[in-house]
C-alpha positions, 0 to 999 in steps of 0.5 A: 504499497509499491513493494507488493506491486513488485512481488505481484510478478509486475516486470518494472525495473523500479517504482517511483512514487507519484502519491502516497496518501494515509488516513488515520482512522483511530489510535492503537493501544500500546502493545496491540499487534499491527498487521498491514493488509496490502492489495495492488489495484491496477498496473498499466504500462506506465502507472500502478495503484496499490491500497492498504489497510492498517489493522490493530487487533482486528480493528482498522485504524488507518487506510493508505493508497498509492500511485506509483510510476513504472520504470522499465 
């Protein structure tokens, strides 16, 4: 999650993880191709938020959300 915030053009020198939460909703079969789609939700001056979907062969198997402290 934090990597997407840094790559989005945010000018933070660094990010510290405040919270990282993962919910597993299903399992992946052995050999399944895993894809993680991550978007940043919002960035303020001191805190940023992001969320992710983990997919196995186009089926969502997990979701994640993160809150990060901006280091300037």
